[in-house]
N, C-alpha and C positions, 0 to 999 in steps of 0.2 A: 714468692719467697721460697728458696730451696730449703727443704726440711730433711736434713741428713740425720740419721740415727746410727747407733752402734759404733763400730770402728770407723765408719765414714765420718761421723761427727767428731770423733776423737782426733782423727787426722786433720780435719778441718781446723780445729782449735790450734794444733801445733803449727800447721802451715800458715795460718793467718798471722802468726807472730813474725814470720819472715817479711811481711809487708807492713809491719807496725800496727796491725789491727788487734785490739784487745777484746776480751769478752765483754758483753754488755753488762753482765751481772756476776756477782760472786757465785761460786758453785756451792759454797756452804750456806745453808739456810739461815743460820743465826747471824752471819755477816750481812746477808740480805736484809734481815729484819732490823739490824742495827742501822743500816743506811736509811731505811724508811722511818725509823724512830727519830733520826736527825732531820729528815726532810719534810715530814708531814706535820701540820699543826697538831699540837699535843692531843686535843680532844678527838681529832680524826684518827690519829694513830691508836689511841687507847680504845676507841670503839672497835677497830679492826682486830687489835691485839688481844683484848681482854677475854677472859673466861668468866665463869661465875665465881663469886666470893674472892678468895685469894689466888685464884688461877690453878688450884691443885688439879682440877680435872684436865686442864690443858697439859700440865706437866705429866700426869698419869699417862696420857695418850702417847706422848713422845718417849717417855721412859720405858714404856712397854716393849718397844722394839729392841731395847738394849738387852732384854732377857733371852733373846733368841739367837741361835748360832746356825750358820749355814755350813753344811757338810757336803763338799763337792765330790762328784764322781769323775774319774778320769778315763781317758781312752774310750770315750763314747762316740767319737767320730762326728761331732756336731760342726758343720760348716755353715749352714744357713739356719737362721732362727726365724720362726714364724710367730709374730706377735698378735695375730688376729684373734678375735674372740667373738663368740656368738652368744647374744643375750636374747633368749626367746627366739623370735623369728628375725631379729636384727643382727647383722654382722658388722663389726667395727675393726679398723686396722690395728688398733692398740687397745690394751686393757685399761684405758685411762679416760676419765671424763673430767670436765671442769665443773666443780661443785656449784650449787646455787648459793650465791653470796649477795646479800642485799646491799643497797646504798653504795654501789660501786663509784658513784660520783665523788665520794670522799677520797678515792684513790686516784681517779683520772677524770678529766673534764668530759671525755666522751663516754665514760662509764661502760655500760653493757654493750654499746655499739662497738667500742674498741675491742672488747673481748670477743664479740661475734666475728670481727675481722680475723682475730687470732685463731678462732675455732675453724674458720673456713680455710685459712692458710695451713694449719697444722693437721687438719682432718680429725681433730679431737672434738667430740660433741660437747656442747655446753648445755647445762641445765639452767634454763632461764628462771630467775627467782620471781616469786610473787611480789617481793620488795625491790624490784628492779628500779633503776633510775630512768630507764628507757622502756617504752611500751613494747610488748612482745611482737607487735606487728612490724615495728622498725627492725628489730633483731632478725625476724624471719626473712625480711627482704634482703638484708645483708648476707645472711647464711645461705641464701639461694637454695640449692638442693642438699646442703650439708644437714645431716641429721641433728635434731635438737629435742630436748625434753623440757617439760614445764613443771616447775615445783610449785605446789599449792599449799597455802595455809587455809584450813577450813574456817570460814568466816562465821560470825553470828548469823549472817544472812545466807540461807541456802540458795536463794535466788542469785546472789552475787557469786557464790561458790560455783554454781552451775554456769553462770555467764563466763567466768574465767576459763572453765574447762572447755566450753564450746568455742571460745575465741582461740584457745590453744589448738584445738582440733582443726578449726577452719584455717588456721595459719600454718599448718603442717607439722605440729609437734607429733613425735612418734611415741611418746609415753607421757603419762602424768605421774609425778612424784609427790605423794602426800606426806608432808612432815608431821609426825605424831608428837614430837617432844616439845613443841613451842605453843602449848595452849595458853601460856602466859610467859612473859619475859622472865628469865632467870635473874637472880640478885647479883648484879655485876658492880663490884665496888668501884672500879675506875670510872665507869659512866656515872654512877651515883655521886661520886665525889666532885666530878666536874659538872654535875646537873645537866648532862648532855644526852639528848635523844634526837637523832637527826630527823625523825618523822615529824617532829613538832616544827621543823623549819620547812616542811613540805618535801624533804628529800626522801627518796626511796618509796614513793607512793604513786609512781607513774602508771602502774597497772590499774590502779583504782581510778585516778583522774581521767584515764582514757577509756574507762568502761561505761557503756551506756546504762547498765543497771545501777552503777554507783551514781552516775549523774542524775538518774531518775530519783534516787533516794535523796540526793543533795538538794534538789529544788525546794521541797517543803521543809527541809531541816532547819530548825530554829537554833541560831547561834547562842550558846550559853556563855554569859559573862559572869565569871566567878566573883564572889563577894569580896575576895581579897584584892580586886582591882583589875586593870587592863594589862595586857602584855606590853613590854617595853617597845618603843618605836624601833629600836635596833632589831629586835626579833621580828616585828611585823615587816620591816623592810626586807629582811632576808627571805621571809616567807613569800612576800609579794614578788620578789625577783625570781624565786625558784618555780613558782606556780605557772603553768602554761597559760597563754592568752595575753590580752592587753593589760598592761600595768594599771592604768587608770580605771578600766572597766572592772578589774578585780577589786580595786578599792571600793568602787560603788556597790558591787554585788556582795562583797565580803566572802565570796566563794572560797578563797584560799583558807581563811580561818574556819569556815564551815567544813571544808573537806578534811582538814586536820582533825577537827573534833569528831566528825563522823567516822573517820578511819580509826581513831583511838577507841571509839565506842564499839565498833563491829569487827575489829581486826581478828581477834582470837576467839576460840570456842573452848573455854575451860572444861565444859562437860562432854567433850569429844569422846565417843565410845564406838564399839564395834558395829553397832547399828548404823552409825553415821558412815562408817567405812563401806558397809554393804550398800547403803543408799548411793554413795558415790560410785561404787563398782557398777551399779545398774545404769548410771548416767553417762558413761563413756565407753566407746567401743575400742579405744586404743589401750595398750597395756597400762596397768596401774601398779606402781611400785610404792612400798611403804618405807619411809626413811625414819630411823630412830629406833629400830629394833635392837634390843640388847639381851632379851630373855628368850629362852627356847619356847616357853608357853605362848609368848606373843608371836613368835614365828609360826607356830601351829595355828593360831587364830588368823594370821594373814593368809595362810593356805586355805583355811575354812571359808574365808570371805571371798575367795576366788581371785586373789591378787596374783600378779604375774611375776613378781620379784620383790626382794626386800633389800634395804640398805642398812647394814650394821653400822650404827653411828650414835655418838652421844652429843652431836651438834658441836663438835670441836671443843667440848668442855665448857661451852657457853651457858648451859642451862642449870646444871647442878654441880656445886663444888664437891670435890671428893667422889665424883662419878667414877665408876670403874672404867678402866681403859677399854675402848671399843675392841682393840685387838684381842684382849683376853676373852671376849665373848664370841669371837668369830668361829673357831673350830667346833664349838659345841652346837652352834646353830647350823653350821654346814652339815653336821652328821644327821640331823633330824629332818632335813628337807629332801625332796627327791634329787637324784643325781644331777639332772640337767636344769634344776630350778635356779634362776639367777640370784646369787647372793653377792651384792656389791659391798664394798667397805669404804668407810669415810671416818676421818678424825685421826690426825697424827702423821699423815704421809709427809715426809720431809726430804726424800731422796728416792732414787731408783732402787736402791737396796731395800728400802721400806716397802716399796711396791712388791718386790720379789717375795719378801717375808709374808705379806698379806695374801698373796696368791698361793704361797706354799701352805698357808693355814686354811685355804679353801675359798678365798674370794674369787668371784668370777671376773671382777674388774674393780678398780679403785677410783675414788673421787679425790681430786686435789683442790684445796681451798686456800688457806692463807698464803701459801707460797706464790700462787699466781696473782693474788691481789697485790702483793709487794712488787712483783715483777711488772704488773700493769702500771703501778704508780711510777716506778723508776724509768721504764722504757716503753710503755705502751704496748701495742700489738707485737712489736719486735721482741720486747722483753719477755712477754708471755710465751711466744714461740721458742725463744732460746731456752727458757726454763723447761718447757715441755720436752724439747729435743734432748736436753741434758739428762732429765729423769728417765726418758725412754731409752736413751743410749746406755746409761748405767744398768738399767734393767736388762737390756739386750745382751750386753757384755757379760753380766752376771749369769744369765741363762747359758750362754755359750761356755763359760768357764765351769759350769756345774753339770754340763751334759744334757741340757734340756733344749730340744729343738722346737718345742711348741709350748704354749701356755698350759695345756692340760697335762703336761709331763711334770710340772713343778710340784703340784700337790701329791701326785702318785709316787714321786721319787723319795718321799720322806726326807726332805733336805733340811728340815728345821727341827732342832731339839730344844725343848724348854719344858719346865715343870708344869705349866698350865695345860699342855696339850693332852 
């Protein structure tokens, strides 16, 4: 697949119209979201769309970008724009990554495997989620030599946590991303109103069911039957269809039901602390990034624990209602870490201009989340590649128009003016 960016992509769109070829996706994020709202089953869409509470945190993230203004510089003589970035010892062609998003099977039947194909075609690294619908081994094979990172939730079981890390290392992951902000699920009104949690249907737990340590824990695990009664046959049927292996063997062993209960029991670690982070740092040789940093003192703790980078993120507004926008936390954190220390940004990116603003405020690179999930649902790999090409093209053209020939010139040029800076 040809991956044009910048003015090349712009010309491609215009010339395609001469042959009656239309864009696969709307260029406006909210039009894209509306299409998915109409196309997806309501409970699936709500799970992807929702933030915590009444979604104020999600709104804060997107509204934050409206407070910033770009001040261009002219006559800078920019002909070619270099979009490459260096994060630690790794170099990437674009300052963009696909964020870890769980349960992608809600959006597309091929889930993470389809995203891996898009990652390979676009040369944009994906961060494989602990809550993937496809085991990391499968994604790794599809990605071939394309760089990828693994996102980790710290389990109640340290043995399982370490097993996930070793599997990621053995399959070629070039970094571990520990998510700090999901030690328990946020209070999400839309999911609670529909009483829907995909993990209870066996969705999004492929990393667990494919893990030897989890299987070892599953064998002696006793299935707990609540006093309120048994699950409905409809729910059991969905679970049995989702779970890997022979349908009738799964009925006999009850492993699908046991796996869901075991997952719920050990998924998160509410008592997660900096000692756990230091323990994890000692158990992997590849770079360790911490995702969910919003406070300067936490960024300092990450440095003290020997972490290799941080991701400024509020989990897309999914964990705490009225969470402060991630963007408003970015420049303060950038100022207190070493100059070349990777500070990535996540939560609220909806366009190439948003990427530019985040880079201007000190981000080393950004993560795209919900937009690619919607693109994945509507048009699969091709949709994800088109969305990425559009975002990167808008970024590249904005850089050219503001006199920035390389990523590191954006922040230095003081191109963004806003009261929070």
